C-alpha positions as CSV (number, residue, x, y, z in Angstrom):
1,M,167.7,171.9,25.8
2,E,166.4,168.8,27.7
3,P,167.1,168.7,31.4
4,P,169.7,166.0,32.4
5,K,168.2,162.7,33.3
6,V,168.4,161.7,36.9
7,M,169.5,158.2,38.1
8,L,166.5,156.8,39.9
9,T,167.7,155.6,43.2
10,E,165.3,154.4,46.0
11,N,165.9,157.6,48.0
12,I,165.0,159.8,45.1
13,I,161.9,157.7,44.2
14,K,160.4,157.8,47.7
15,K,161.0,161.5,48.2
16,E,159.4,162.4,44.9
17,A,156.6,160.0,45.5
18,M,155.9,161.3,49.0
19,S,155.9,164.9,47.6
20,F,153.3,163.8,45.0
21,L,151.2,162.1,47.7
22,K,151.3,165.2,49.9
23,G,149.9,167.2,47.0
24,Y,147.4,164.4,46.2
25,Y,145.9,164.5,49.7
26,K,146.1,168.3,49.9
27,Y,142.4,168.8,49.1
28,K,141.1,165.8,51.0
29,P,138.7,166.9,53.8
30,R,140.7,167.1,57.0
31,G,140.6,168.4,60.5
32,E,143.1,170.6,62.3
33,G,146.9,170.0,62.1
34,N,149.4,169.6,59.4
35,T,150.3,166.6,57.2
36,I,153.2,164.6,58.6
37,V,155.6,162.9,56.2
38,K,158.2,160.4,57.5
39,F,160.7,158.0,55.8
40,D,162.1,154.6,56.6
41,M,159.5,153.4,59.0
42,R,159.4,150.0,60.6
43,A,156.9,148.0,62.6
44,E,156.9,144.7,64.5
45,G,156.9,141.5,62.4
46,G,159.4,142.9,59.9
47,L,157.0,145.4,58.3
48,I,158.8,148.1,56.3
49,A,157.4,151.4,55.0
50,D,159.7,153.5,52.8
51,G,157.3,156.4,53.2
52,Y,154.6,157.2,55.8
53,L,152.1,160.0,55.6
54,E,149.4,160.9,58.2
55,F,146.9,163.7,59.1
56,K,143.7,164.2,61.0
57,D,140.4,163.8,59.2
58,L,137.1,165.5,59.9
59,D,136.3,163.0,62.7
60,G,139.5,163.7,64.4
61,E,140.9,160.2,63.6
62,T,144.3,159.7,62.0
63,F,144.4,159.0,58.3
64,A,147.6,157.1,57.4
65,A,149.1,156.1,54.1
66,T,152.2,154.1,53.4
67,L,154.6,153.9,50.4
68,E,156.8,151.2,49.0
69,A,159.5,152.7,46.7
70,T,161.3,150.4,44.3
71,S,164.2,151.2,42.0
72,E,165.7,149.1,39.2
73,S,168.3,147.5,41.6
74,K,165.5,146.2,43.9
75,R,163.0,145.2,41.2
76,S,162.7,141.8,42.9
77,E,160.3,143.4,45.4
78,V,157.7,144.0,42.7
79,I,158.1,141.1,40.3
80,Y,156.3,137.8,41.1
81,Q,158.0,134.6,42.0
82,L,156.4,131.2,41.7
83,Q,155.7,129.8,45.2
84,K,156.9,126.2,44.5
85,K,156.5,125.1,48.1
86,L,152.9,126.3,48.3
87,L,152.2,124.7,44.9
88,Y,153.7,121.4,46.0
89,W,151.8,121.4,49.3
90,D,148.5,122.2,47.5
91,S,149.1,119.6,44.8
92,G,150.0,116.9,47.4
93,S,147.0,117.6,49.7
94,L,144.5,117.7,46.8
95,A,146.1,114.6,45.2
96,I,145.6,112.5,48.3
97,L,142.1,113.9,48.9
98,F,141.0,113.1,45.4
99,S,142.6,109.7,45.5
100,V,140.5,108.8,48.5
101,I,137.4,110.1,46.9
102,S,138.2,108.1,43.7
103,L,138.6,104.9,45.6
104,I,135.2,105.5,47.4
105,I,133.6,106.1,44.0
106,F,135.1,102.9,42.6
107,Q,133.6,101.0,45.5
108,R,130.3,102.7,45.4
109,F,129.6,102.1,41.7
110,E,131.5,98.8,41.5
111,L,133.7,100.1,38.6
112,F,136.0,97.1,39.2
113,S,136.2,94.2,41.6
114,Y,138.2,96.2,44.2
115,D,137.2,93.9,47.1
116,Q,139.1,91.0,45.6
117,L,142.4,92.9,45.4
118,R,145.2,92.1,47.7
119,L,146.4,94.7,50.1
120,S,149.6,95.3,48.2
121,V,147.8,95.8,44.9
122,G,145.3,98.2,46.6
123,L,148.2,100.2,47.9
124,L,149.9,100.3,44.5
125,L,146.6,101.5,43.0
126,S,146.5,104.3,45.6
127,W,150.0,105.4,44.8
128,V,149.2,105.5,41.1
129,L,146.2,107.7,41.7
130,I,148.2,110.0,44.0
131,V,151.0,110.5,41.5
132,F,148.5,111.0,38.7
133,Y,146.5,113.7,40.6
134,F,149.7,115.3,41.9
135,L,151.1,115.8,38.4
136,L,147.7,117.0,37.2
137,F,147.3,119.6,39.9
138,R,151.0,120.6,39.7
139,I,150.7,121.4,36.0
140,G,147.2,123.0,36.2
141,L,147.5,125.2,39.3
142,Q,150.8,126.9,38.5
143,F,149.1,129.5,36.3
144,L,146.9,130.8,39.2
145,D,147.6,134.1,40.8
146,R,147.7,132.4,44.2
147,Y,151.1,131.0,43.4
148,R,152.6,134.3,42.1
149,Y,154.2,135.9,45.1
150,I,154.9,139.6,45.0
151,Y,156.8,140.8,48.1
152,A,155.4,144.3,48.1
153,I,151.8,143.2,47.8
154,E,152.1,140.5,50.4
155,Q,153.7,142.9,52.8
156,F,150.8,145.4,52.3
157,A,148.4,142.6,53.3
158,K,150.0,142.8,56.8
159,Y,149.4,146.5,57.0
160,N,146.5,148.0,58.8
161,V,146.4,151.6,57.4
162,D,144.0,153.6,55.3
163,E,145.8,153.6,51.9
164,K,148.9,151.9,50.4
165,W,151.0,152.9,47.5
166,I,153.8,151.5,45.4
167,C,156.1,153.8,43.4
168,I,158.4,152.2,40.8
169,G,161.1,153.8,38.6
170,S,160.4,153.8,34.9
171,D,163.4,151.6,34.3
172,V,162.1,148.8,36.5
173,F,160.1,147.3,33.7
174,P,161.2,147.5,30.0
175,S,157.7,148.2,28.7
176,G,154.1,148.2,29.6
177,S,153.6,144.8,27.9
178,D,156.0,143.1,30.3
179,K,154.3,140.1,32.0
180,Y,155.7,141.1,35.4
181,F,154.3,144.7,35.1
182,K,150.9,143.4,34.0
183,Q,150.8,141.0,37.0
184,L,151.8,143.8,39.4
185,K,149.2,146.2,38.0
186,K,146.5,143.4,38.2
187,R,147.4,142.6,41.8
188,C,147.5,146.3,42.8
189,I,144.0,146.8,41.5
190,A,142.7,143.6,43.1
191,H,144.1,144.5,46.5
192,G,143.3,148.3,46.3
193,V,146.9,149.3,46.3
194,G,147.9,152.5,44.4
195,L,150.6,152.3,41.8
196,L,152.8,155.2,40.7
197,S,155.6,155.5,38.1
198,I,158.4,158.0,38.1
199,N,160.6,158.8,35.1
200,H,164.1,160.1,34.8
201,N,162.8,163.7,34.7
202,L,161.2,163.1,38.1
203,Q,157.7,163.2,36.8
204,V,155.3,161.1,38.8
205,T,152.5,159.3,36.8
206,P,149.6,157.6,38.6
207,I,148.8,154.2,37.1
208,A,146.2,153.0,39.6
209,T,144.7,154.8,42.6
210,A,144.6,153.4,46.1
211,A,141.3,152.3,47.6
212,K,140.6,153.0,51.2
213,S,140.8,149.9,53.3
214,D,138.6,149.0,56.3
215,R,141.2,149.5,59.1
216,G,138.8,149.1,62.0
217,N,139.5,151.2,65.1
218,N,142.7,153.2,65.8
219,D,143.9,150.6,68.4
220,A,144.1,147.9,65.7
221,R,146.1,150.1,63.3
222,T,149.7,149.2,62.6
223,R,152.1,151.3,64.7
224,F,155.2,152.4,62.8
225,N,158.4,153.8,64.3
226,H,161.4,155.4,62.7
227,L,164.2,153.0,61.7
228,D,166.5,154.1,64.6
229,A,163.8,153.8,67.2
230,W,162.7,150.4,65.8
231,V,166.3,149.1,66.0
232,N,166.6,150.2,69.6
233,T,163.3,148.5,70.4
234,M,164.3,145.3,68.8
235,S,167.7,145.3,70.5
236,S,166.0,145.8,73.9
237,K,164.1,142.5,73.4
238,V,166.7,140.0,74.3
239,G,166.8,136.9,72.1
240,M,164.2,138.3,69.6
241,K,164.9,137.4,66.0
242,T,163.4,139.2,63.0
243,D,163.1,137.6,59.6
244,L,163.8,140.1,56.9
245,S,163.9,137.7,53.9
246,M,161.9,138.3,50.8
247,Q,159.7,135.2,51.5
248,R,158.8,136.1,55.1
249,F,155.2,136.9,54.2
250,A,154.6,133.6,52.3
251,P,151.6,131.6,53.6
252,K,152.0,128.7,55.9
253,F,150.8,125.1,55.1
254,Y,148.8,124.1,58.2
255,I,145.6,123.5,56.3
256,Q,147.3,121.4,53.6
257,Q,149.1,119.3,56.3
258,T,145.8,118.7,58.1
259,I,144.2,117.5,54.9
260,I,147.1,115.2,54.1
261,V,147.0,113.6,57.6
262,F,143.3,113.0,57.7
263,S,143.3,111.7,54.1
264,I,146.1,109.2,54.8
265,C,144.3,108.0,57.9
266,F,141.1,107.5,56.0
267,L,143.0,105.7,53.2
268,C,144.6,103.3,55.7
269,V,141.2,102.5,57.2
270,L,139.8,101.9,53.7
271,M,142.7,99.5,52.8
272,V,142.4,97.5,56.0
273,D,138.7,97.2,55.6
274,K,139.0,95.9,52.1
275,Y,141.7,93.5,53.1
276,E,139.6,92.1,55.9
277,R,136.7,91.7,53.5
278,F,138.8,89.7,51.1
279,R,140.2,87.5,53.9
280,H,136.7,86.9,55.1
281,Q,135.6,85.8,51.6
282,S,138.6,83.5,51.3
283,S,137.8,82.0,54.7
284,D,134.2,81.3,53.7
285,A,135.2,79.7,50.4
286,E,137.7,77.5,52.2
287,E,135.0,76.3,54.6
288,I,132.7,75.4,51.8
289,V,135.5,73.5,49.9
290,N,136.4,71.5,53.0
291,E,132.8,70.6,53.6
292,V,132.5,69.4,50.0
293,Y,135.7,67.4,50.3
294,D,134.5,65.7,53.5
295,R,131.2,64.8,51.9
296,N,132.7,63.5,48.7
297,S,135.4,61.5,50.5
298,N,132.8,59.6,52.5
299,Q,131.2,58.4,49.3
300,I,134.3,56.9,47.8
301,P,133.8,53.1,47.4
302,E,136.4,50.7,48.7
303,P,138.6,49.9,45.7
304,E,139.5,46.4,44.6
305,A,143.3,46.3,44.4
306,Y,143.6,42.8,43.0
307,L,141.7,40.4,40.8
308,V,141.9,36.6,41.4
309,N,143.2,34.5,38.4
310,E,141.2,31.5,37.3
311,S,144.0,29.3,38.3
312,A,143.1,30.1,42.0
313,M,140.1,27.9,41.6
314,N,142.2,24.8,41.3
315,Q,141.2,22.3,43.9
316,F,144.3,20.1,43.8
317,G,146.7,22.3,45.7
318,K,148.3,24.2,43.0
319,Q,149.6,27.5,44.1
320,I,147.2,30.4,43.6
321,E,148.5,33.0,41.3
322,Y,147.6,36.6,41.6
323,S,148.0,39.2,39.0
324,T,147.8,42.9,39.7
325,V,145.7,45.2,37.7
326,K,145.9,49.0,37.4
327,D,143.1,50.6,39.4
328,D,142.3,54.3,38.7
329,T,139.6,54.6,41.4
330,L,141.7,56.7,43.8
331,I,143.1,58.9,41.0
332,N,139.6,59.6,39.6
333,A,138.2,60.2,43.1
334,Y,141.0,62.8,43.7
335,R,140.4,64.5,40.4
336,N,136.6,64.6,41.2
337,W,137.5,66.1,44.6
338,Q,139.7,68.8,43.0
339,S,137.0,69.6,40.5
340,S,134.4,69.9,43.3
341,K,136.7,72.0,45.3
342,L,137.3,74.4,42.4
343,E,133.6,74.6,41.6
344,A,132.7,75.3,45.2
345,E,135.3,78.0,45.5
346,K,134.1,79.8,42.3
347,D,130.5,79.4,43.5
348,S,131.4,81.0,46.9
349,L,133.3,83.9,45.4
350,K,130.4,84.5,42.9
351,I,127.8,84.6,45.7
352,N,130.0,86.8,48.0
353,K,130.6,89.2,45.2
354,A,126.9,89.6,44.3
355,F,125.8,89.8,48.0
356,D,128.9,91.5,49.4
357,S,127.4,94.8,50.5
358,K,124.4,95.0,52.8
359,I,121.1,94.4,51.1
360,K,119.3,97.6,50.5
361,K,115.7,98.1,51.2
362,G,113.5,97.8,48.1
363,I,113.2,95.5,45.1
364,D,116.4,93.7,43.9
365,S,117.7,94.3,40.4
366,C,117.7,91.3,38.1
367,N,121.3,92.0,37.3
368,K,122.1,90.9,40.9
369,W,120.7,87.5,40.2
370,K,121.5,87.1,36.5
371,G,123.7,84.1,35.6
372,L,123.6,82.6,39.1
373,G,122.8,79.1,37.7
374,K,120.8,76.2,39.0
375,G,120.8,74.1,42.2
376,Y,120.6,77.0,44.7
377,F,118.4,77.1,47.8
378,I,117.3,80.2,49.7
379,I,115.1,80.8,52.7
380,I,112.0,82.9,52.1
381,K,109.4,84.4,54.4
382,G,106.7,84.2,51.8
383,I,105.4,84.9,48.3
384,Y,103.5,88.2,47.8
385,L,101.3,89.3,44.9
386,S,101.9,93.1,45.2
387,E,105.1,95.1,45.5
388,R,103.6,97.0,48.4
389,A,102.9,93.9,50.4
390,A,106.4,92.6,49.8
391,L,108.0,96.0,50.9
392,D,105.9,95.9,54.1
393,Q,106.9,92.4,54.9
394,Q,110.6,93.2,54.2
395,L,110.4,96.1,56.7
396,F,108.8,93.8,59.3
397,V,111.3,90.9,58.9
398,S,114.3,93.3,59.0
399,R,113.5,94.0,62.6
400,D,114.8,90.5,63.6
401,Y,117.1,89.5,60.7
402,D,119.8,91.0,58.6
403,G,120.1,90.6,54.8
404,V,116.3,90.7,54.0
405,G,115.7,91.3,50.3
406,I,112.9,91.1,47.7
407,L,113.4,88.9,44.6
408,P,110.9,89.6,41.8
409,A,109.5,86.5,40.1
410,Y,110.1,87.9,36.6
411,C,113.8,87.5,37.3
412,L,113.2,83.8,37.3
413,D,111.5,83.9,33.9
414,S,108.2,83.5,35.5
415,E,105.1,85.0,34.0
416,T,103.4,85.4,37.4
417,A,103.7,88.8,38.9
418,H,104.7,88.0,42.5
419,Y,107.6,88.7,44.8
420,Y,109.8,86.5,47.1
421,V,110.9,88.1,50.5
422,Y,114.1,86.2,51.3
423,V,116.7,86.2,54.1
424,G,120.4,85.7,53.7
425,K,122.4,84.5,50.7
426,P,121.5,81.6,48.3
427,T,123.5,78.4,48.8
428,K,123.9,75.0,47.1
429,D,124.2,73.2,50.5
430,A,120.7,72.0,51.1
431,R,121.6,70.3,54.4
432,S,123.0,73.5,55.9
433,A,120.1,75.5,54.5
434,E,117.6,73.1,56.2
435,Q,119.5,73.3,59.5
436,L,119.4,77.1,59.4
437,L,115.7,77.0,58.5
438,N,115.0,74.7,61.4
439,R,116.7,77.2,63.8
440,M,114.8,80.1,62.4
441,N,111.4,78.3,62.8
442,H,112.1,77.6,66.5
443,N,112.4,80.0,69.4
444,E,115.2,80.0,72.0
445,N,113.3,77.3,73.9
446,H,113.3,75.0,70.8
447,V,109.6,75.4,70.5
448,L,108.1,75.6,67.0
449,K,107.0,79.1,66.1
450,P,103.4,79.9,65.0
451,K,102.7,79.3,61.3
452,E,102.6,83.0,60.4
453,K,106.1,83.5,61.8
454,R,107.8,80.5,60.0
455,F,110.0,80.5,57.0
456,S,110.3,78.1,54.1
457,L,113.0,76.8,51.7
458,I,112.8,77.0,48.0
459,S,115.0,75.9,45.1
460,L,116.2,78.5,42.5
461,S,117.2,78.1,38.9
462,I,118.4,81.4,37.3
463,F,120.2,81.8,34.0
């Protein structure tokens, strides 16, 4: 006849489990004294130990082990819960961080003309990247163990004792293939926590053995008191509140918050910088357009509004008759001005785009100059036959001027192997280029510099 099955309450589980552990540690090397077993122990910070066992080891130090007993009615202590808050904070911080990195990569490799975007469009692009990365991390990270919170395991992480055990009733999980049981067993092994199971016949079966943790010295070990003593201690501390919720051991979000703050600050700096660059480019283009307009307006001939009829040549006093004719001179001049203005604006934006970033040391790529067109002027320091000589001269001129580059002659469809060391950007305004050249070839006292320190002006035609 089979013995009657016992209902597995938490009290029965912890008593049978502690009886098993007392026998488990019976043959462990120890010093003098007996094994002490206690139940319902508490420590500061809301730490709970359903069972507590201690004895003296061969070194005279106290060996301590704790037990968490879980019945079917309290199975929520050992089944994992998805930490949505942690998942959202991690996804948000990573999304903002990766969005900033993506924008930097877009700028570095010129994947699109980001500098010409308005501030509102840049902010919209940033939000699109943030939402995309957030959804990506939200979906991908939820399967990691980091976001599967098990109360019993997280509480043991706060303990500072030698070994920790969990004992569950056989009715807590329906089978060994249950996903919650597999996760509990996996986390117990990973954290060195022992796992026991007790059936309705009060037979205790070890599933995983506990690993001894590095507890440090005795002073750093967690101090447990009996429940009654702990309640009296807490009540004696006026105004002290103790959180006993299941989520009280969940991690905080300080690192994620710091990443978000710094990423947002960097993103704001990036947006403002791009907006200032775009405004500066627009200002340069407007100056060139106005200059072209002033120059063209001075060249407009005085129109003839009327033509004299032949009858005006009558010498006998007849009234001179005038007839108006339609004159399109002003209209054509205005259209020419609009065309010149548009051409100058496109030309300015094309130059600013090609020479937007600081000129890097070394030989220019022909892609930078490709399709520039004809009619450009640029100031050069000289023409050099070897790459080495050009690089040395670039380094020397860079001490006094910014934007010093090297243009290979083969970029100009020239068969001669030589190099131009230039300063600044190419321009179609010959007069302005000559004025700048004149200033560069004179010192602060308006005295002409020696020949070896002078610059020259050349015309470019690149297709």
